[in-house]
TIBASE-549998 format. One record per residue (C-alpha): residue in three letters; chain; x, y, z. Coordinates in steps of 0.05 Angstrom, whole numbers, m for minus. Layout:
residues N
code	unit	X	Y	Z
ALA	A	X	Y	Z
...
end
This chain:
residues 366
code	unit	X	Y	Z
MET	A	1419	3451	2930
ALA	A	1395	3388	2964
ARG	A	1323	3366	2970
ILE	A	1291	3355	3038
ASP	A	1229	3312	3041
GLY	A	1178	3301	3095
TRP	A	1137	3365	3092
GLY	A	1062	3368	3094
ASN	A	1010	3320	3120
SER	A	949	3340	3079
PRO	A	911	3285	3042
PHE	A	922	3328	2980
ALA	A	997	3334	2991
PHE	A	1010	3280	2938
LEU	A	993	3333	2886
SER	A	1054	3374	2907
GLY	A	1105	3391	2854
ASN	A	1066	3377	2790
ILE	A	1021	3418	2746
VAL	A	957	3388	2776
GLY	A	982	3405	2845
ILE	A	998	3476	2825
MET	A	929	3485	2795
ALA	A	897	3455	2857
PHE	A	935	3502	2902
HIS	A	912	3562	2861
ILE	A	840	3538	2863
VAL	A	842	3530	2939
LEU	A	874	3598	2947
GLY	A	824	3628	2899
VAL	A	767	3603	2943
LEU	A	802	3633	3004
ASP	A	810	3699	2966
VAL	A	735	3702	2951
VAL	A	717	3687	3024
ALA	A	764	3741	3048
LEU	A	735	3792	2999
TYR	A	664	3775	3021
PHE	A	683	3794	3092
VAL	A	722	3855	3069
ARG	A	661	3882	3034
SER	A	619	3880	3097
ARG	A	670	3909	3145
LYS	A	651	3976	3177
LYS	A	713	3985	3220
ALA	A	786	3989	3200
VAL	A	805	3940	3255
SER	A	757	3888	3226
LEU	A	788	3899	3157
ALA	A	858	3888	3185
LEU	A	836	3825	3221
VAL	A	806	3796	3157
LEU	A	870	3808	3117
TYR	A	913	3782	3174
GLY	A	871	3720	3178
TRP	A	876	3710	3103
GLY	A	952	3713	3108
ILE	A	955	3662	3165
VAL	A	911	3612	3129
ALA	A	948	3622	3062
VAL	A	1015	3607	3095
ALA	A	987	3547	3132
LEU	A	960	3519	3066
SER	A	1027	3530	3033
PHE	A	1058	3482	3082
ASP	A	1000	3434	3085
LEU	A	992	3424	3010
ALA	A	1065	3405	2999
THR	A	1108	3344	3011
GLU	A	1176	3376	3009
MET	A	1211	3441	3023
PHE	A	1218	3468	2953
ALA	A	1143	3458	2939
VAL	A	1129	3498	3003
MET	A	1172	3554	2975
ALA	A	1135	3552	2908
ASN	A	1069	3556	2945
LEU	A	1093	3615	2986
ALA	A	1117	3650	2923
ASN	A	1048	3642	2892
VAL	A	1016	3671	2954
LEU	A	1064	3730	2955
PHE	A	1068	3748	2882
VAL	A	1001	3726	2854
HIS	A	945	3722	2905
ALA	A	967	3777	2953
PRO	A	972	3832	2899
LEU	A	904	3811	2869
LEU	A	872	3810	2938
LEU	A	901	3879	2956
ILE	A	878	3910	2890
VAL	A	807	3884	2895
THR	A	805	3904	2969
ALA	A	827	3974	2951
ILE	A	771	3979	2900
LEU	A	719	3955	2950
ILE	A	739	4003	3005
LYS	A	755	4065	2963
GLY	A	693	4101	2988
ARG	A	708	4088	3061
TRP	A	784	4089	3074
LYS	A	822	4124	3018
ILE	A	888	4122	3055
PHE	A	883	4046	3062
GLY	A	864	4040	2989
TYR	A	926	4078	2965
THR	A	969	4037	3013
PHE	A	941	3972	2985
TYR	A	952	3995	2913
GLY	A	1024	4014	2930
THR	A	1038	3949	2965
ALA	A	1009	3908	2908
ALA	A	1051	3947	2857
LEU	A	1114	3935	2899
LEU	A	1100	3860	2903
VAL	A	1090	3856	2828
LEU	A	1154	3894	2814
VAL	A	1193	3849	2862
GLY	A	1163	3788	2829
ILE	A	1183	3813	2759
GLN	A	1254	3826	2784
ALA	A	1260	3759	2819
PHE	A	1230	3714	2766
PHE	A	1246	3748	2700
ILE	A	1306	3794	2707
GLU	A	1355	3772	2761
PRO	A	1361	3697	2745
LYS	A	1400	3713	2681
ARG	A	1433	3778	2702
LEU	A	1502	3747	2706
GLU	A	1555	3779	2750
ILE	A	1629	3767	2739
THR	A	1664	3768	2806
HIS	A	1739	3777	2812
HIS	A	1781	3756	2872
THR	A	1856	3763	2880
ILE	A	1897	3721	2927
HIS	A	1972	3730	2941
SER	A	2017	3672	2957
GLU	A	2092	3661	2963
LYS	A	2080	3590	2935
VAL	A	2071	3614	2863
THR	A	2122	3648	2819
GLU	A	2075	3671	2763
PRO	A	2002	3695	2764
ILE	A	1950	3640	2755
THR	A	1880	3655	2730
ILE	A	1827	3606	2753
VAL	A	1754	3604	2731
HIS	A	1708	3575	2783
LEU	A	1644	3553	2749
SER	A	1589	3524	2793
ASP	A	1516	3501	2791
ILE	A	1500	3512	2718
GLN	A	1439	3472	2738
THR	A	1396	3482	2676
ASP	A	1339	3443	2646
ASP	A	1343	3478	2578
VAL	A	1413	3492	2552
GLY	A	1409	3554	2509
GLU	A	1429	3627	2499
TYR	A	1443	3641	2572
GLU	A	1491	3582	2581
ASP	A	1523	3601	2514
ARG	A	1535	3671	2542
VAL	A	1566	3644	2606
LEU	A	1615	3599	2569
THR	A	1632	3656	2521
GLU	A	1652	3697	2582
VAL	A	1694	3638	2607
ALA	A	1730	3634	2541
ALA	A	1742	3709	2540
VAL	A	1780	3704	2606
ASN	A	1831	3657	2574
PRO	A	1842	3623	2642
ASP	A	1900	3578	2662
LEU	A	1853	3531	2699
ILE	A	1779	3517	2701
LEU	A	1747	3484	2762
LEU	A	1673	3463	2763
THR	A	1640	3447	2828
GLY	A	1580	3406	2806
ASP	A	1506	3409	2789
TYR	A	1506	3412	2713
ILE	A	1437	3390	2690
GLN	A	1373	3386	2730
ALA	A	1321	3361	2682
PRO	A	1267	3307	2679
LEU	A	1295	3238	2664
GLU	A	1266	3235	2594
ILE	A	1306	3297	2570
ARG	A	1367	3293	2616
ASP	A	1410	3257	2564
GLN	A	1391	3308	2511
GLN	A	1408	3367	2556
GLU	A	1475	3336	2577
GLU	A	1493	3327	2504
ALA	A	1473	3399	2489
LEU	A	1518	3425	2545
ASN	A	1575	3380	2521
LYS	A	1567	3408	2451
LEU	A	1570	3479	2479
PHE	A	1635	3465	2516
LYS	A	1665	3438	2451
GLU	A	1641	3498	2410
LYS	A	1676	3546	2457
GLY	A	1742	3510	2449
LEU	A	1759	3513	2523
ALA	A	1829	3485	2532
PRO	A	1865	3520	2590
PRO	A	1939	3500	2596
MET	A	1930	3472	2667
GLY	A	1866	3435	2648
ILE	A	1792	3430	2666
PHE	A	1772	3392	2728
ALA	A	1700	3377	2750
VAL	A	1667	3342	2809
GLN	A	1598	3313	2820
GLY	A	1541	3355	2848
ASN	A	1480	3330	2886
VAL	A	1433	3335	2826
ASP	A	1483	3297	2782
PRO	A	1469	3222	2778
THR	A	1523	3170	2770
GLY	A	1547	3175	2699
ALA	A	1535	3250	2692
GLY	A	1605	3255	2664
ARG	A	1571	3254	2595
VAL	A	1575	3330	2598
PHE	A	1651	3325	2593
MET	A	1655	3268	2543
ASP	A	1710	3276	2490
LEU	A	1733	3340	2524
ASP	A	1803	3352	2550
ALA	A	1775	3350	2620
VAL	A	1776	3307	2683
TYR	A	1709	3291	2715
THR	A	1714	3252	2779
GLN	A	1663	3225	2829
LYS	A	1716	3205	2880
THR	A	1767	3243	2921
ASP	A	1833	3249	2886
THR	A	1893	3295	2880
TYR	A	1924	3320	2816
TYR	A	1994	3351	2808
LEU	A	1999	3411	2762
ASP	A	2051	3463	2747
GLN	A	2057	3507	2811
VAL	A	1992	3478	2838
ASP	A	1965	3414	2869
ILE	A	1889	3406	2868
THR	A	1847	3359	2909
ALA	A	1779	3342	2880
LEU	A	1728	3318	2931
SER	A	1674	3266	2923
LEU	A	1603	3289	2936
SER	A	1601	3257	3005
ASP	A	1669	3284	3025
SER	A	1648	3355	3005
PHE	A	1592	3351	3057
ASN	A	1636	3321	3111
ASN	A	1648	3375	3162
ASN	A	1700	3331	3197
LEU	A	1741	3319	3134
HIS	A	1817	3321	3139
VAL	A	1860	3338	3079
GLU	A	1935	3339	3089
ALA	A	1980	3398	3071
ARG	A	2020	3398	3008
GLU	A	2083	3436	2989
PRO	A	2057	3473	2927
PHE	A	1998	3520	2926
HIS	A	1941	3473	2945
ILE	A	1869	3479	2921
VAL	A	1814	3435	2950
PHE	A	1747	3438	2915
GLY	A	1680	3402	2921
HIS	A	1607	3413	2912
GLY	A	1583	3427	2983
PRO	A	1622	3477	3026
ASP	A	1615	3438	3091
PHE	A	1684	3408	3084
ALA	A	1712	3477	3100
LEU	A	1693	3465	3173
GLY	A	1741	3406	3176
THR	A	1816	3404	3180
ILE	A	1833	3425	3109
GLU	A	1906	3443	3103
ALA	A	1903	3481	3038
ASP	A	1911	3551	3010
LEU	A	1846	3557	2971
LEU	A	1779	3521	2982
LEU	A	1724	3525	2929
ALA	A	1652	3503	2933
GLY	A	1582	3516	2905
HIS	A	1515	3484	2923
THR	A	1485	3541	2963
HIS	A	1467	3586	2903
GLY	A	1480	3642	2953
GLY	A	1412	3624	2981
GLN	A	1380	3648	2916
VAL	A	1342	3698	2959
GLN	A	1379	3748	3003
LEU	A	1348	3803	3044
PRO	A	1382	3869	3065
PHE	A	1417	3864	3133
ILE	A	1397	3790	3137
GLY	A	1432	3756	3079
PRO	A	1411	3689	3052
LEU	A	1348	3659	3083
ILE	A	1373	3587	3073
THR	A	1437	3555	3047
LEU	A	1425	3481	3062
SER	A	1495	3478	3090
ARG	A	1527	3474	3159
VAL	A	1575	3532	3144
PRO	A	1557	3601	3172
ARG	A	1504	3635	3129
SER	A	1554	3691	3115
TRP	A	1599	3639	3082
GLY	A	1542	3605	3045
GLY	A	1517	3671	3017
GLY	A	1577	3672	2971
GLY	A	1643	3710	2966
LEU	A	1714	3706	2992
VAL	A	1726	3687	3065
GLU	A	1794	3684	3098
ILE	A	1784	3626	3146
GLU	A	1853	3636	3175
GLU	A	1916	3670	3152
GLY	A	1934	3643	3084
LYS	A	1873	3599	3078
HIS	A	1815	3625	3036
LEU	A	1746	3598	3020
ILE	A	1704	3619	2960
VAL	A	1632	3596	2955
SER	A	1602	3611	2888
ARG	A	1529	3635	2882
GLY	A	1527	3592	2819
ILE	A	1503	3603	2748
GLY	A	1434	3571	2751
MET	A	1377	3558	2799
GLU	A	1341	3502	2835
ARG	A	1291	3469	2787
GLY	A	1236	3417	2795
SER	A	1183	3439	2845
ALA	A	1224	3498	2869
PRO	A	1206	3570	2849
GLU	A	1256	3591	2795
LEU	A	1275	3659	2823
ARG	A	1333	3699	2849
PHE	A	1328	3762	2891
LEU	A	1387	3806	2911
CYS	A	1429	3745	2894
ARG	A	1453	3748	2822
PRO	A	1483	3687	2788
GLU	A	1558	3694	2784
LEU	A	1620	3671	2747
VAL	A	1680	3672	2794
ILE	A	1749	3691	2768
ILE	A	1807	3682	2816
THR	A	1877	3709	2805
VAL	A	1932	3679	2848
ARG	A	1992	3725	2848
PRO	A	2062	3718	2876
GLU	A	2069	3748	2946
end
């Protein structure tokens, strides 16, 4: 996902996104919690109690925006409000009012428990609960089935057991073709080289060598030179738009800027044609191809029932950015992967109702 700056105008906003800033935010919210509880304790009417808690929520959300300089820090602040301060406030409030309004007390206990359970699911369970998604496409342009692995947004800052498990699953598929749509390492500058080397070593250990090859493009968290991940591998990593001619298939790899160009034009080709890039925005252009692949959105990382992803940082419809297979028009399919990893840095490292996914595509003769 891309970063968007320009949030917040507080004199303390410079603290956003680092450990000091996180501690400062908790201290400010802690003071707000104490003030709210002071008024809760003295309330004699249920309406007054509701107004105190409502006021606390309004101020907490306002501070989440004000004490941040960019969007992901705002999200982190809101997550702290929702999963740390709100449950604690509700539990202490329930204790203070247990002699006056038992029904409110039980409601507050239940709400706090629900928020804690959602937080555990979002931060500790779902981010590594890998889903393997299968899609089948039929085309008269191929004569034999082709198995493609679409691997997107590994986006880790600590290559380890989880990434090992993902690549083990890739190897188990025994694909004909592997396509990677960017965002490999998102780590502080001082350890980026180390993490890129670790991921490179992992690729080598798995012995990935599909007969049609491995092709990878640049993502928006990948600096120039991020091809170190694919060094000494039988793989093509490109940062520019180019077309490659394979058995039964032509593939067009897009540069980072072209992948976000919603007016892009890619000409038709006679064989089965795959166009892939990091951002999905190019799918809004005139892309004369059979299969379009993209990542970047992470499926929104957070999806809500009946609503879908809250944000995708893309111009495509949210239903597209949320991940899955979309038939844009007859014979032309788009697949946006929810990705393997998560946004790092100042962003909250969570997923909710939006599991990471490894996408496996089978193209079969019509």
